[in-house]
C-alpha positions in Angstrom: 82.1 -70.9 54.0 78.7 -70.9 52.4 77.7 -68.0 54.6 80.6 -65.9 53.3 79.8 -66.8 49.7 76.2 -65.7 50.2 77.4 -62.4 51.7 79.7 -61.7 48.8 76.9 -62.6 46.3 74.5 -60.3 48.1 77.0 -57.5 48.1 77.5 -57.7 44.4 73.8 -57.9 43.7 73.2 -54.7 45.8 76.1 -53.0 44.0 74.7 -54.0 40.6 71.2 -52.7 41.5 72.6 -49.4 42.8 74.7 -48.9 39.6 71.8 -49.9 37.3 69.2 -47.5 38.9 71.8 -44.8 39.3 72.6 -45.0 35.6 68.9 -45.0 34.7 68.3 -41.9 36.8 71.3 -40.1 35.4 70.1 -41.0 31.9 66.7 -39.6 32.5 68.1 -36.4 33.9 70.4 -36.1 31.0 67.5 -36.6 28.6 65.5 -33.9 30.3 68.4 -31.4 29.9 68.0 -31.4 26.1 66.0 -28.3 25.0 64.1 -28.8 21.8 64.1 -26.1 19.1 61.2 -23.8 18.6 58.0 -25.1 16.9 58.1 -24.9 13.1 61.9 -25.3 13.1 63.1 -26.9 9.8 64.7 -30.3 10.6 66.7 -32.4 8.0 66.7 -36.2 8.3 69.4 -38.2 6.7 69.2 -41.9 5.8 72.4 -42.9 4.1 72.7 -40.7 1.0 69.0 -39.8 1.1 67.9 -36.5 2.7 64.5 -35.5 4.0 63.1 -32.2 5.2 60.3 -31.8 7.8 59.2 -29.3 10.5 58.8 -29.6 14.3 55.1 -29.7 15.4 55.5 -30.3 19.1 58.0 -31.8 21.5 58.3 -33.1 25.1 60.9 -34.9 27.1 60.2 -38.3 25.4 59.1 -37.7 21.8 59.1 -35.1 19.1 56.3 -34.8 16.5 57.3 -33.8 13.0 55.5 -33.1 9.7 55.7 -35.9 7.1 59.3 -35.9 5.7 59.7 -34.8 2.1 62.6 -36.2 0.1 65.0 -33.4 -1.0 67.9 -35.4 -2.4 68.3 -37.0 -5.8 69.0 -40.3 -4.0 66.0 -42.3 -2.7 66.2 -44.7 0.2 66.4 -48.4 -0.7 64.5 -49.5 2.5 62.5 -48.0 5.4 64.6 -46.5 8.2 64.3 -47.0 11.9 67.0 -44.5 12.8 68.0 -41.1 11.3 70.8 -38.6 11.6 69.1 -35.2 12.0 70.2 -31.6 12.0 68.7 -28.1 12.4 70.2 -24.6 12.4 70.8 -22.6 15.5 72.5 -19.2 16.2 75.6 -21.1 17.3 75.9 -23.5 14.3 74.4 -26.7 13.0 72.8 -28.9 15.7 73.2 -32.6 15.0 71.7 -35.7 16.7 70.7 -39.3 16.2 67.1 -40.4 16.8 64.9 -43.5 16.4 61.6 -43.5 14.5 58.7 -44.3 16.9 55.6 -43.8 14.7 55.4 -43.6 10.9 53.0 -41.1 9.2 49.4 -42.3 8.8 46.8 -41.2 6.2 44.6 -39.3 8.8 47.5 -37.8 10.7 50.4 -37.1 8.3 53.0 -36.7 11.1 55.8 -38.8 12.4 57.1 -39.3 15.9 60.7 -39.6 16.8 62.4 -40.3 20.1 63.6 -37.2 21.8 67.4 -37.0 21.5 69.4 -37.7 24.6 72.2 -35.5 23.2 72.5 -32.7 20.7 75.9 -31.6 19.3 76.4 -28.2 17.8 79.1 -28.1 15.1 80.3 -25.8 12.3 82.3 -28.3 10.4 81.5 -28.3 6.7 80.6 -31.6 5.1 82.0 -30.5 1.7 85.1 -28.6 0.6 84.4 -25.0 -0.5 85.8 -23.4 -3.6 86.7 -19.8 -2.9 86.4 -17.3 -5.8 89.2 -15.0 -6.7 86.6 -12.4 -7.8 83.3 -12.3 -5.9 80.4 -13.6 -8.0 77.3 -11.3 -8.1 74.1 -13.0 -7.3 70.5 -12.6 -5.9 68.7 -14.0 -2.9 65.0 -14.3 -3.4 65.3 -12.3 -6.6 66.8 -9.3 -4.7 70.3 -8.0 -5.7 73.0 -6.8 -3.4 74.5 -10.3 -2.9 78.0 -11.6 -3.7 79.1 -15.2 -3.5 82.5 -15.5 -1.8 82.8 -19.3 -1.9 80.6 -22.3 -2.8 80.6 -26.1 -2.3 78.2 -29.0 -2.9 76.5 -28.4 0.4 76.4 -24.6 0.7 77.9 -21.2 0.1 79.4 -18.2 1.8 77.9 -14.9 0.7 78.2 -11.1 1.3 75.0 -9.2 1.6 73.9 -5.5 1.8 71.1 -6.5 4.2 70.6 -9.0 7.0 69.2 -12.5 6.4 67.2 -14.1 9.1 68.9 -17.2 10.5 66.9 -20.3 9.8 65.0 -18.8 6.9 64.5 -20.5 3.6 66.1 -18.7 0.7 66.7 -19.1 -3.0 70.2 -18.2 -4.4 70.7 -17.5 -8.0 74.1 -16.6 -9.6 74.1 -13.7 -12.1 75.7 -15.8 -14.8 73.6 -19.0 -14.2 69.9 -19.8 -14.5 70.1 -22.4 -11.7 68.2 -21.6 -8.5 69.8 -23.1 -5.4 67.3 -23.5 -2.5 68.7 -23.5 1.0 68.6 -22.2 4.6 70.5 -19.5 6.3 72.9 -21.0 8.9 74.6 -17.7 10.0 74.4 -14.0 9.4 76.7 -11.5 11.1 77.8 -7.9 10.6 80.8 -7.4 8.3 83.7 -5.0 8.4 84.1 -5.2 4.6 83.4 -2.1 2.5 81.3 -3.9 -0.1 78.9 -5.6 2.2 77.2 -5.0 5.5 76.7 -8.7 6.4 78.4 -12.1 5.9 76.2 -15.1 5.8 76.5 -18.9 5.3 73.9 -20.9 3.4 73.2 -24.7 3.4 71.6 -26.1 0.3 68.6 -28.3 0.5 70.0 -30.5 -2.2 73.6 -31.3 -2.9 75.0 -29.4 -5.8 76.8 -31.5 -8.5 80.5 -31.1 -8.3 80.6 -30.3 -12.0 78.4 -27.2 -11.3 80.9 -26.0 -8.6 83.8 -26.5 -11.0 82.0 -24.7 -13.8 81.4 -21.7 -11.5 85.0 -21.6 -10.3 86.5 -21.9 -13.8 
């Protein structure tokens, strides 16, 4: 009887060991399959309602090194964070992932190190509802005309342009009837079949635009 119990116990121990090491191996392989973005890619970190911006310095299969995060939202964090929701732009949409802070910035080396993400999701879902204009609003990007705003929300805008905008580039959008300058990044830019514009682009703002501002533009 005791011999049979020992056999069953040994069987389950072997099964547990195989499952554990198998999962560990698959996890490592899955982690290695994640390709980091190019160096100097702009990465946004989110901690609750607070947003930070930084740039990728270097990356390997275990850690990513980033420049010291700069607060870009009007809301400041109430306590230090150990985890962040991060995103960066790609040609296929917005790449989103969770990560853990490994090393905080020091005085001599103003960089942070985060854990390399095990999974990166690419999505195009908007975080805010957009207001579409009945009549396109003339605007400028980086003080250059030939831009029309088709829709706008607290997190970004859809525009028409007579020239191509580099995906991932930092831009400044200014409406013709407003002195406000909206800083952001180009998420997408593709050729257009419209007569008034050669390209259609999507922008994501660095800071959330007040809802009152959006309503004022759409009035």
